[in-house]
C-alpha positions as CSV (number, residue, x, y, z in Angstrom):
1,M,-13.8,20.6,14.2
2,G,-12.0,20.5,17.5
3,E,-12.3,24.3,18.2
4,M,-15.1,26.6,19.3
5,I,-16.0,29.1,16.5
6,Y,-17.8,32.3,17.2
7,C,-20.4,32.8,14.5
8,R,-21.8,36.3,13.7
9,C,-23.6,35.1,10.5
10,P,-26.7,32.9,10.6
11,I,-26.6,29.2,11.5
12,A,-28.1,26.7,9.1
13,A,-30.7,24.2,10.3
14,T,-29.6,21.8,7.5
15,P,-25.8,21.6,7.1
16,Y,-23.8,21.7,3.9
17,Y,-22.0,18.4,3.5
18,I,-18.4,18.3,2.2
19,D,-17.9,14.8,0.9
20,E,-14.1,14.8,0.6
21,V,-13.7,15.1,4.4
22,S,-17.1,13.8,5.5
23,L,-17.8,17.1,7.2
24,N,-21.1,19.0,8.0
25,I,-20.9,22.8,7.8
26,Y,-23.5,25.0,9.6
27,S,-22.2,28.5,9.0
28,L,-20.0,30.7,6.9
29,E,-17.5,31.0,9.8
30,E,-17.2,27.2,9.8
31,L,-16.8,27.2,6.0
32,S,-14.0,29.8,6.5
33,Y,-12.3,27.6,9.1
34,Y,-12.5,24.7,6.7
35,I,-11.0,26.7,3.8
36,Q,-8.2,28.0,6.0
37,H,-7.2,24.5,7.2
38,N,-7.8,22.6,4.0
39,V,-6.8,25.1,1.3
40,Y,-4.5,22.6,-0.4
41,L,-7.5,20.3,-1.0
42,L,-9.6,22.9,-2.7
43,N,-10.3,22.5,-6.4
44,Q,-12.8,23.7,-9.0
45,D,-15.5,21.3,-7.7
46,F,-15.7,23.5,-4.6
47,M,-17.4,26.2,-6.7
48,S,-20.8,24.6,-7.0
49,T,-24.4,25.7,-7.4
50,E,-25.2,23.5,-4.5
51,L,-23.0,25.5,-2.2
52,C,-24.4,28.8,-3.5
53,N,-28.0,27.6,-3.1
54,W,-27.3,26.4,0.4
55,I,-26.0,29.8,1.4
56,G,-29.1,31.5,0.1
57,R,-31.6,28.9,1.3
58,E,-30.2,27.8,4.7
59,L,-28.3,31.0,5.7
60,G,-30.8,33.5,4.2
61,L,-27.9,35.3,2.5
62,K,-29.7,35.9,-0.9
63,T,-27.4,38.7,-2.1
64,L,-24.3,36.7,-1.5
65,M,-25.9,33.6,-3.2
66,N,-26.7,35.7,-6.3
67,E,-23.2,37.1,-6.4
68,L,-21.6,33.7,-6.2
69,L,-24.0,32.2,-8.8
70,E,-23.1,35.1,-11.1
71,M,-19.4,34.3,-10.6
72,L,-20.1,30.7,-11.7
73,Q,-21.9,31.8,-14.8
74,Q,-19.1,34.2,-15.7
75,G,-16.4,31.5,-15.2
76,K,-14.6,33.4,-12.5
77,P,-11.5,31.6,-11.1
78,L,-11.6,29.7,-7.8
79,H,-9.6,32.3,-5.8
80,V,-12.1,35.1,-6.7
81,F,-15.0,32.8,-5.6
82,V,-13.3,31.9,-2.3
83,G,-12.2,35.5,-1.7
84,R,-15.8,36.6,-1.8
85,L,-16.8,34.0,0.7
86,L,-14.0,34.8,3.1
87,T,-14.6,38.6,3.1
88,E,-18.3,38.1,4.0
89,T,-17.7,36.9,7.5
90,G,-14.7,38.8,8.8
91,Y,-13.6,35.5,10.4
92,L,-10.1,35.8,8.9
93,T,-7.8,38.9,8.8
94,N,-7.0,40.5,5.4
95,A,-3.5,39.2,5.6
96,E,-4.7,35.6,6.2
97,I,-7.2,35.9,3.3
98,R,-4.4,37.2,1.0
99,N,-2.1,34.3,1.9
100,L,-4.9,31.7,1.2
101,L,-5.8,33.3,-2.1
102,D,-2.1,33.3,-3.1
103,V,-2.0,29.6,-2.5
104,I,-5.2,29.0,-4.5
105,S,-3.9,31.2,-7.4
106,S,-0.8,29.1,-7.6
107,F,-2.9,26.1,-8.6
108,E,-4.8,27.8,-11.3
109,N,-3.9,27.7,-15.0
110,K,-2.2,24.3,-14.6
111,S,-3.3,20.8,-15.6
112,E,-5.2,18.7,-13.1
113,T,-2.2,16.4,-12.7
114,E,0.1,19.4,-12.0
115,C,-2.4,20.8,-9.5
116,R,-2.7,17.5,-7.7
117,K,1.1,17.1,-7.4
118,M,1.4,20.7,-6.2
119,R,-1.3,20.0,-3.5
120,A,0.4,16.9,-2.4
121,D,3.8,18.6,-2.3
122,R,2.3,21.4,-0.2
123,L,0.7,18.9,2.1
124,M,4.1,17.3,2.6
125,E,5.6,20.6,3.5
126,K,2.9,21.1,6.1
127,E,3.6,17.6,7.5
128,K,0.1,16.4,6.5
129,Y,1.5,13.1,5.4
130,V,-1.8,11.1,5.4
131,D,-3.5,13.7,3.1
132,A,-0.3,13.8,1.0
133,I,-0.3,10.0,0.5
134,Y,-3.9,10.1,-0.6
135,E,-3.2,12.9,-3.1
136,Y,-0.1,11.3,-4.5
137,H,-2.0,8.1,-5.1
138,N,-4.6,10.1,-7.0
139,V,-1.9,11.6,-9.2
140,L,-0.4,8.2,-9.9
141,D,-3.9,6.8,-10.8
142,E,-4.3,9.8,-13.2
143,I,-1.0,9.4,-15.0
144,K,-1.7,5.8,-15.8
145,R,-4.0,7.1,-18.4
146,K,-1.6,9.8,-19.7
147,S,1.8,10.2,-21.2
148,V,4.0,11.5,-18.4
149,A,7.8,11.7,-18.4
150,P,9.4,8.9,-16.4
151,M,11.4,11.4,-14.4
152,L,8.3,13.1,-13.2
153,Q,6.6,9.8,-12.4
154,G,9.7,8.8,-10.4
155,D,9.7,12.0,-8.5
156,I,6.1,11.4,-7.5
157,W,6.9,7.9,-6.3
158,H,9.8,9.3,-4.4
159,N,7.7,11.8,-2.5
160,L,5.0,9.1,-1.8
161,A,7.8,6.9,-0.4
162,T,9.0,9.8,1.8
163,A,5.5,10.3,3.2
164,Y,5.2,6.6,4.1
165,A,8.7,6.6,5.7
166,R,7.8,9.6,7.9
167,L,4.9,7.6,9.2
168,F,7.2,4.6,9.8
169,F,5.5,2.5,7.0
170,F,8.9,1.3,5.8
171,Q,7.7,-1.7,3.8
172,E,5.5,0.6,1.7
173,A,8.4,3.1,1.5
174,I,10.8,0.5,0.2
175,F,8.3,-0.4,-2.6
176,C,7.8,3.2,-3.6
177,Y,11.5,4.2,-3.4
178,E,12.4,1.3,-5.7
179,K,9.7,2.3,-8.2
180,A,11.0,5.9,-8.0
181,Y,14.6,4.9,-8.7
182,L,13.8,2.7,-11.6
183,L,12.0,5.7,-13.2
184,N,14.1,8.7,-12.3
185,H,17.5,7.1,-11.6
186,R,18.1,9.8,-8.9
187,E,20.6,9.2,-6.1
188,P,18.2,10.4,-3.3
189,S,15.6,7.7,-4.3
190,L,18.3,5.0,-4.1
191,A,19.5,6.4,-0.8
192,G,15.9,6.4,0.5
193,L,15.5,2.8,-0.5
194,L,18.6,1.8,1.4
195,Y,17.7,3.9,4.5
196,A,14.2,2.2,4.5
197,Y,15.8,-1.2,4.5
198,K,18.0,-0.2,7.4
199,C,15.0,1.2,9.3
200,M,13.2,-2.1,8.7
201,R,16.4,-3.9,10.1
202,D,16.3,-5.9,6.9
203,G,20.0,-6.6,6.4
204,N,19.4,-9.0,3.5
205,G,17.3,-6.5,1.7
206,F,19.9,-3.8,2.2
207,E,22.7,-6.0,0.9
208,G,20.6,-7.2,-2.0
209,A,19.9,-3.6,-3.0
210,L,23.6,-2.7,-2.8
211,R,24.3,-5.6,-5.3
212,K,21.3,-5.0,-7.5
213,Y,22.1,-1.4,-8.1
214,N,25.9,-1.7,-8.0
215,V,26.4,0.7,-5.1
216,S,30.0,1.2,-4.4
217,C,31.6,0.5,-1.0
218,E,32.3,4.2,-0.7
219,K,28.7,5.2,-1.2
220,S,27.5,2.5,1.1
221,D,29.8,3.6,3.9
222,A,28.7,7.2,3.5
223,L,25.1,6.2,3.8
224,L,25.7,4.2,6.9
225,K,27.7,7.0,8.4
226,H,24.9,9.5,7.8
227,L,22.4,7.1,9.3
228,E,24.5,6.8,12.4
229,E,24.7,10.6,12.7
230,V,21.0,10.9,12.4
231,T,20.3,8.3,15.1
232,K,22.5,10.2,17.6
233,S,20.0,13.0,18.1
234,E,19.6,14.2,21.7
235,E,16.2,12.6,22.2
236,I,17.3,9.2,20.8
237,C,20.4,9.3,23.0
238,N,18.2,10.1,26.0
239,F,15.9,7.2,25.1
240,D,18.9,4.8,24.9
241,E,20.2,6.0,28.2
242,A,16.8,5.5,29.9
243,L,16.7,1.9,28.5
244,V,20.1,1.1,30.0
245,N,19.3,2.7,33.3
246,E,16.5,0.8,35.1
247,Y,15.9,3.7,37.4
248,D,14.9,6.1,34.6
249,E,11.4,4.7,34.0
250,E,9.9,8.1,34.4
251,K,12.2,9.6,31.8
252,L,11.4,6.7,29.4
253,R,7.7,7.2,29.9
254,H,8.0,10.9,29.2
255,I,10.0,10.4,26.0
256,L,7.6,7.7,24.7
257,S,4.5,9.8,25.6
258,K,6.0,12.8,23.7
259,W,6.8,10.6,20.6
260,K,3.3,9.0,20.7
261,K,1.7,12.4,20.9
262,E,3.7,13.8,18.0
263,Y,2.9,10.7,15.8
264,T,-0.8,10.9,16.6
265,T,-0.8,14.6,15.7
266,V,0.8,13.9,12.4
267,C,-1.6,11.0,11.6
268,R,-4.6,13.2,12.4
269,S,-3.4,16.3,10.6
């Protein structure tokens, strides 16, 4: 998991395997850590007899196992089930537990499609772009089989495009932004499409999109002006300076190293 976790509760000889993230869990503390860092991925499938039985069999916590099994039989909501697990270990503070349960509660009493979109949106907010992309694709696969308003479909494609763009996958972003605009007809989706073409240095694609969607010269100029302002951030200016000045190799290495580290962190999150 990348961190050392102090475990007060028993350690299992046979781990509990979480298929979604290909992870072995050996203790309740590790399970609490997983919940804390992956709360947006939890769904009703997390409440399983397999998990309850593993807690009783491998950790020897028979009382907890029976309580959790009873919750399943009574159809208790996910946040109640998770709350009982988290309070058993004392790994998290009461405030941390409350915050997690609030997040889980926000997903309940909504359709699976709504929940998936909410999870993906929350993952975007947390800059977990890889997980968000995976979740948005799941939502889009689902709505193929359902009647969903074009505006909502377009908004999902827009968010997917933004996730790709933030990982510098601009070709994928272009495809998704265009799908979004054709469905929702929102200006931000069209702007995203044009920005993505510019980031790809695809002048022909940019000009083609301007003509195809009848973008006025005024709007085009405003987009280009905004893009120019964005590319004048302090770090980018420092980078350009270092490129021009042959004697600033150390500065250039430092900036590149920082950007690579930030990108790697985002991709792994």
